[in-house]
C-alpha positions in Angstrom: 4.1 -19.1 3.2 2.9 -21.5 5.6 -0.8 -23.2 4.5 -2.1 -22.6 8.4 -3.2 -18.7 9.5 -0.1 -17.3 10.8 -0.1 -16.8 14.8 1.8 -13.9 14.1 -0.3 -11.8 12.3 -3.2 -12.8 14.6 -0.3 -11.1 17.5 -0.2 -8.2 15.6 -3.8 -8.1 14.7 -4.9 -7.7 19.3 -1.3 -6.3 20.1 -0.5 -3.6 17.6 -2.6 -1.1 17.7 -2.5 -1.4 21.8 1.2 -0.3 21.0 0.3 2.3 18.6 -1.4 4.2 21.1 0.8 6.9 21.4 0.1 10.0 23.2 1.5 13.2 21.4 4.5 13.7 22.0 4.9 18.1 23.0 4.7 20.1 19.8 7.8 20.9 17.7 8.5 23.6 15.0 7.9 22.1 11.5 11.4 22.9 10.4 12.7 23.2 13.6 16.8 21.6 14.1 18.1 20.7 17.2 18.4 17.7 19.3 14.6 17.1 19.9 12.8 14.4 17.9 11.7 13.9 14.3 7.5 14.2 14.3 6.2 11.6 11.2 2.4 11.6 11.8 1.2 8.5 10.6 -3.2 8.1 9.5 -3.1 4.7 9.0 -6.8 1.8 8.9 -5.2 -0.9 11.7 -8.7 -2.1 12.1 -10.4 -1.3 9.2 -10.7 -2.5 5.7 -7.0 -2.7 5.4 -5.7 -3.6 8.6 -4.4 -6.6 7.5 -2.0 -5.2 5.1 -1.2 -1.8 7.0 -0.4 -3.2 10.2 2.7 -4.7 8.6 3.4 -1.4 6.9 3.5 0.1 9.8 5.9 -3.1 10.8 8.1 -2.8 8.6 8.5 0.4 8.5 8.8 1.2 12.2 11.7 -1.5 12.2 13.8 0.0 10.3 13.8 3.4 12.3 14.2 1.4 15.1 17.6 0.5 13.0 18.3 4.6 12.9 17.7 5.1 16.6 19.6 3.1 17.8 22.7 4.3 16.1 22.3 8.0 17.3 19.3 9.1 14.7 19.9 11.6 11.9 22.5 13.7 12.5 21.2 13.5 16.9 17.8 13.3 16.3 15.6 10.1 17.0 13.1 10.1 14.7 9.1 9.2 16.2 6.3 7.9 14.3 3.4 8.4 16.2 0.6 6.6 14.9 -3.0 7.1 14.9 -5.5 4.6 13.6 -7.8 5.5 11.5 -10.0 2.4 11.4 -10.6 3.2 8.1 -12.7 5.9 8.8 -12.1 9.4 6.2 -13.2 10.9 8.9 -11.9 10.3 11.5 -8.5 10.8 9.8 -8.9 14.1 8.5 -9.4 15.5 11.6 -6.1 13.0 13.6 -3.8 15.2 9.8 -5.5 18.2 11.5 -4.1 17.7 14.5 -1.4 16.8 13.0 -0.3 19.9 11.5 -1.9 22.0 13.6 -1.9 21.3 16.8 0.8 19.0 17.2 3.6 20.2 14.5 4.5 16.8 12.9 7.2 17.1 10.3 5.5 15.5 7.9 3.2 12.6 7.1 4.2 9.3 6.4 2.3 5.8 4.6 -1.3 6.6 5.0 -3.0 4.2 3.5 -6.6 3.3 1.5 -6.9 5.2 -1.6 -10.7 7.2 -0.2 -8.1 7.9 1.7 -5.3 9.8 0.0 -7.6 11.2 -2.4 -9.2 13.1 0.6 -6.2 14.1 2.3 -5.2 15.7 -1.8 -7.9 17.8 -2.0 -8.3 18.5 1.5 -7.8 23.1 1.6 -5.4 23.2 5.3 -3.7 20.3 4.4 -2.5 22.2 0.8 -1.6 25.3 2.6 0.1 23.4 5.4 2.8 22.5 3.3 3.6 19.1 4.7 4.8 16.7 2.6 3.7 13.8 2.9 6.2 10.7 2.3 5.0 7.3 0.5 1.4 6.5 1.0 0.4 3.0 1.1 -2.0 3.7 -2.0 -2.4 3.3 -5.4 -5.4 6.4 -5.6 -5.0 8.3 -9.2 -5.5 12.0 -8.4 -5.0 14.9 -9.9 -5.0 17.2 -6.7 -1.6 15.2 -5.8 1.4 17.8 -4.8 3.4 17.3 -2.4 3.1 14.1 -2.0 5.4 11.3 -2.5 4.6 8.2 -4.4 6.3 4.6 -4.5 4.1 2.3 -5.4 2.3 2.3 -9.4 -1.3 3.6 -9.8 -3.9 1.0 -9.5 -4.2 1.7 -12.9 -1.2 0.2 -13.8 -2.4 -2.9 -11.9 -4.8 -3.6 -13.7 -3.3 -3.7 -16.8 -0.4 -5.2 -15.6 -2.9 -8.7 -15.3 -5.1 -7.9 -17.9 -2.1 -7.5 -19.9 -1.0 -10.8 -18.7 -4.6 -12.5 -19.3 -4.7 -11.3 -22.4 -1.3 -12.5 -24.2 -2.4 -16.0 -23.3 -5.6 -15.5 -25.6 -8.3 -14.7 -22.8 -11.3 -11.8 -24.2 -13.7 -11.1 -22.2 -13.3 -9.2 -18.5 -14.9 -8.1 -16.1 -13.9 -5.4 -13.3 -14.7 -5.4 -10.1 -14.0 -2.7 -7.4 -14.9 -1.3 -4.2 -14.0 2.7 -5.3 -13.5 5.5 -7.4 -9.8 4.8 -6.7 -9.0 5.1 -10.2 -9.8 8.3 -12.4 -12.1 8.7 -15.1 -8.9 10.0 -17.7 -7.5 7.0 -16.2 -10.9 4.9 -16.5 -10.4 6.1 -20.7 -7.0 5.6 -21.1 -7.9 1.6 -19.4 -10.7 0.8 -21.8 -8.6 2.4 -25.0 -6.3 -0.4 -24.6 -8.4 -3.3 -24.4 -10.2 -2.2 -27.3 -6.5 -2.1 -28.9 -6.3 -5.5 -27.9 -9.9 -6.8 -29.0 -10.7 -7.7 -25.6 -14.1 -6.6 -24.0 -14.3 -5.0 -20.3 -17.6 -4.5 -18.3 -17.4 -3.0 -15.0 -19.3 -2.7 -11.9 -19.3 -1.1 -8.4 -19.5 -3.3 -5.0 -20.3 -1.4 -1.8 -17.4 -2.3 0.4 -19.7 -4.9 2.4 -22.3 -7.3 1.7 -24.9 -10.2 3.0 -24.5 -13.5 2.5 -27.5 -13.1 0.1 -26.1 -9.9 -1.4 -22.7 -11.5 -2.5 -24.8 -14.8 -4.0 -26.9 -12.6 -6.2 -24.1 -10.2 -7.1 -22.6 -13.0 -8.4 -24.7 -15.1 -9.9 -25.6 -12.2 -11.6 -21.9 -11.6 -13.7 -21.6 -15.1 -14.3 -24.5 -15.1 -16.3 -22.6 -13.1 -18.5 -19.7 -16.0 -18.1 -16.7 -14.1 -17.8 -13.1 -15.7 -19.0 -11.1 -13.3 -16.1 -13.0 -10.7 -13.3 -10.2 -8.0 -12.3 -10.0 -7.6 -8.8 -9.7 -4.1 -7.2 -11.4 -4.5 -3.8 -9.9 -5.0 -0.2 -8.3 -8.6 1.2 -11.8 -9.8 3.1 -13.9 -8.5 0.0 -11.3 -10.3 -3.3 -11.7 -12.9 -0.9 -15.5 -13.4 -0.4 -16.6 -12.6 -3.5 -13.6 -15.6 -5.3 -15.4 -18.1 -2.9 -18.4 -17.3 -4.3 -17.7 -16.8 -7.5 -15.4 -19.7 -7.7 -18.8 -22.3 -6.9 -20.7 -21.0 -9.9 -17.5 -21.1 -12.1 -14.1 -23.1 -11.7 -12.7 -21.4 -14.5 -12.9 -18.0 -14.0 -9.5 -16.8 -13.7 -9.2 -14.0 -11.1 -7.1 -11.3 -10.4 -6.3 -9.0 -7.9 -4.1 -5.6 -7.5 -2.1 -5.6 -4.2 -5.0 -4.4 -1.7 -4.9 -8.1 -1.6 -2.9 -10.2 1.2 -1.8 -12.3 0.1 -1.1 -14.6 3.2 -4.8 -13.9 4.6 -6.6 -14.5 0.8 -4.8 -17.8 1.4 -6.1 -18.6 4.1 -9.7 -18.2 3.7 -9.7 -20.0 -0.4 -7.7 -22.2 0.3 -4.9 -23.7 -2.3 -7.3 -25.4 -4.8 -8.6 -21.8 -5.4 -6.4 -20.0 -4.6 -4.7 -20.7 -7.4 -6.9 -19.2 -9.6 -5.6 -16.3 -8.6 -3.0 -14.0 -10.0 -2.0 -11.3 -7.3 0.1 -8.4 -8.6 2.6 -6.7 -6.1 4.8 -3.1 -6.2 7.8 -4.7 -4.5 9.9 -7.3 -5.3 9.6 -10.9 -3.0 10.4 -10.8 -0.1 12.5 -13.6 0.0 15.2 -12.4 -3.1 18.6 -12.2 -0.7 19.5 -11.4 -4.0 18.2 -7.7 -3.8 20.2 -5.8 -1.0 17.1 -3.8 0.5 15.0 -7.5 0.6 18.5 -9.1 2.6 18.9 -6.0 5.0 15.6 -6.4 5.5 15.7 -9.8 6.8 17.5 -9.4 9.0 16.0 -6.6 10.5 13.5 -8.5 10.9 14.7 -10.6 13.0 16.7 -8.6 14.9 13.9 -6.3 15.8 10.7 -8.6 15.6 11.5 -12.0 15.1 8.7 -12.8 12.6 8.3 -13.5 8.3 8.6 -10.1 6.1 6.1 -9.6 4.2 5.9 -7.5 0.8 4.1 -5.0 2.7 6.7 -5.2 5.5 9.0 -4.7 2.7 6.9 -1.7 1.3 7.5 0.1 5.1 10.8 -1.2 4.9 12.3 0.8 1.9 9.5 4.0 2.5 11.0 4.7 5.3 14.7 4.4 3.4 14.1 6.6 1.9 12.1 9.5 4.2 15.5 9.0 5.7 17.9 8.9 3.1 15.8 12.4 2.3 16.3 13.3 5.6 19.5 13.3 5.4 20.1 15.7 2.6 18.4 18.2 4.0 20.6 20.9 4.1 21.6 21.9 8.1 18.6 19.2 9.0 16.0 21.7 9.1 13.0 20.3 6.9 11.0 21.8 4.8 9.0 21.1 1.8 11.2 22.7 -0.6 14.2 20.3 1.1 12.1 17.0 0.9 11.6 18.1 -2.5 15.6 18.4 -2.9 16.4 15.5 -1.5 14.2 12.5 -3.2 15.3 14.8 -6.4 18.4 13.7 -4.5 18.1 9.9 -3.9 19.7 6.8 -5.4 19.2 3.8 -6.6 22.6 2.2 -4.3 21.6 4.1 -1.7 18.0 2.1 -1.2 19.4 -0.9 -1.0 18.2 -1.6 -5.4 15.6 0.1 -6.0 15.4 2.2 -8.6 12.6 5.3 -7.2 13.1 8.4 -9.2 10.9 11.7 -8.3 10.7 14.0 -11.3 8.2 16.9 -9.3 5.9 16.8 -6.9 2.3 14.6 -6.5 4.2 12.2 -9.1 5.6 8.2 -8.2 8.3 7.5 -7.6 7.7 3.9 -10.6 5.7 2.0 -12.8 7.2 -1.2 -11.4 4.5 -4.2 -10.6 5.5 -7.7 -10.6 3.1 -10.3 -10.5 2.8 -13.4 -8.3 0.7 -16.2 -7.5 0.5 -19.6 -5.8 2.0 -22.2 -6.1 0.9 -26.3 -6.0 2.1 -25.8 -2.3 0.4 -22.7 -2.0 3.6 -20.5 -2.1 3.8 -17.3 -3.6 6.2 -17.1 -6.5 6.8 -14.0 -9.1 
């Protein structure tokens, strides 16, 4: 990881949204076969609070689809990823999704981002009635209405507990959870609180706005510092997490921070610098993107060099894995016909070997393919390590 801002990230921040402004293709009936493209609809935040990670996820997924299309597609059908930038707006995401399903007749939905977004779409009548599957949202949202949504990452509660467990084993007892939404359900919070009681640790919870002025941020940090937590768990986007950490560590440099995979490590490091970033553990839901011992990682590195000429990240790797899962499922559909029941059956047949060493298991719609959580940290040179 470079200690300087990554110029390829800056390039994607300005150029990628333009490249992804794709006109909608002609409508294709769901479940269609023949030589028509397989339409995959993706509404994702490319320029809002989750944009830095979302761009990487799209890049990784599109890179794998490029490989498949170069090889002739699936049964002669190319995959067309139709990406719409919702700019972090739930209303825009819902409107786009309705258009995907009712006008554009996409075959399936893929890779939506944002916990609040997933909760909204899971509860939308038009989505549930459509029966259209959604594959691999970049979300740890905890929702009870996720029928037809297939997650390839654990819920945010699992990431928070992984962080807390690590610090608890170091003997730390006083925790504070700082979050910006309601992505952890009341039931899940009850389970988390129960675990803290079992540990004999305390957990204070604070919800803050997505955006705060400098004065508001400083006031919040000063208020929190009065209780002197040992560990602050951050369930917020990259910028919000970095800005809070920077302000808080001027008040208490001894505090430990733990952030979920909603945080882009590169951006977080660039905003905080080495000394402050080293106080933070960051969860990940995929392996290190440079671990050549894992076949899918090696494949991803090769394809990024071939099609993108930029370094991989955890988010590009997750996009790659999501696209590979989708492709494997599509290849198993009888007669190439894309239906909800067919997708479900195909996902249940996916094996660890076919995903290049990543183990995903789907027992039911709305289930999560994995509960695996990794912990990463910045070493003395600023490199992100397990």
